[in-house]
N, C-alpha and C positions, 0 to 999 in steps of 0.2 A: 392562421395555422394553429391547430390545437396541440396541447402538450400531452405527451404520453403519461398516464398516471404512474405514480411511484411504484406501485406493486408490479405493473407490467414491465417497467424498466428494470426492476430488480430481478424479475423472473428471467428476462433476457440475459442479464449479467450472470445469473446463476447457471443457466443453460450453457452459456459460453464457457464459464469457469469449470463446470462439471465435465464437459465434453473435451476439455483441453484444446479449445479452438483458438486460443491466444498463443503468444510466444512462449517458448519453453523456459525462458528466463524468469518468469513469474507465474504464480498461480493464486487462486482465491476460491473460497467457497464458504457456505454458511457454517458458523461455529456449532450450531445445533439444528439438525434437520427438522426438528419440530417447531422451530421459531417461525410462526406464521407471520410475524411482523417483518421478518427478514432484516432485522436490525444489526445483529452481531455476526461478523464475518472473520475468517482467518485469511491471512495472506502470507505468501512465501516469495522471497526474492533470492535468486542465485547470484552470488557476488560476481562482478565482471572480471574477466581475465586481465592479467598484467596490472594488477592492483593489489593492495593489502586485503582486499575483499575476496580475492580469487579462491575458489574451492570452498567458500563458506555458504551456508544456507541461513538466511535471516527469516525469522518468523515475526509476524505483526498481527495485531488485532485491529479490526476496522469496524467502526460504528457508523452506520447509515441512519441518521436521525429522521424524524418524521418529515422534514423538509427536503430530504434528498430526493431527486438530484438537483433541486434548485439551489441547495447549499451543499458544500463539500462534506464528505465524511470526515470523521476524526480517526487518525491513524496513530498507533502506538507500537513501537518495536517491543517485542518480547525478548528477542535476542539483543544483548548489549552491542552497541555500535558507536563508533566515534565518527560522526558526520555533522557538518556545519548546520544542516537544517533540522537536526534532532536535538531535543533538550537532553543534555547528558545526565541529568538526575532522574528523569522520568521515562525517557524513551519516546515521548510524544513528538510527532512531527510538528514543527513550528508553523503557526498560521501564516508566517511571511514566506513560506516555501512557495515558489512561483505557481504551480498548478492549483494550490489551495487559495493563495492570495488573489489570483486572477481566475477564479473558478468560472467555468461555463457549463451550462446544463448538458452540453454534449459530451463533457468529460465523464469518464467512468473510473471505477476502482482500478482497472487495468492501466488507465492513463497515469494515475498517480504512482502505481507500483513501478511502471516503466520509467517514469521521470525520476523516482528515487534511485533506481539502478543507474541511470545516466549520471545522477549526482555522485554516486559512488566512484564512477570512472573519471569525474571531472578532476583536472590537475590539482585543484585546491583540496581535494579529498582523497584521491586514490592512494596516496602514500602515508596518510595519517596513521599513527600507531593504533592498533585495534585491541580491544579487550580479549582475553583468552576465549577461545571457542567454547561454547556451552554456557557462558555466563548470561544471566537474565536480569531484567529489571524487577 
């Protein structure tokens, strides 16, 4: 079984992200539409209800390196967040976060964004005190 080339895979993800074909709770797209390498992306997660993240919109930067999708992207929150899987000083999603640590080629940027949202709703995270809205790293 042959592997889909990086550029084709990223074009698929771009199309899905631009057309809003995924869940409404997260979105993603190229940071710069002129970026022919499709390396730098922006992501957004709507905080889950019934948590301290409710009614918040979190922004992230996503970097898909040259080995993506064989290797996971690097994600960094721009919006400050208190979450166990995020480095509190830098906003970087820690490499031991499950979908990154156990990365599979079939995973996408959407996979990680949805898993981060699930993590926000997890009992160990959902009531953690959060920074003021609008604060950034």
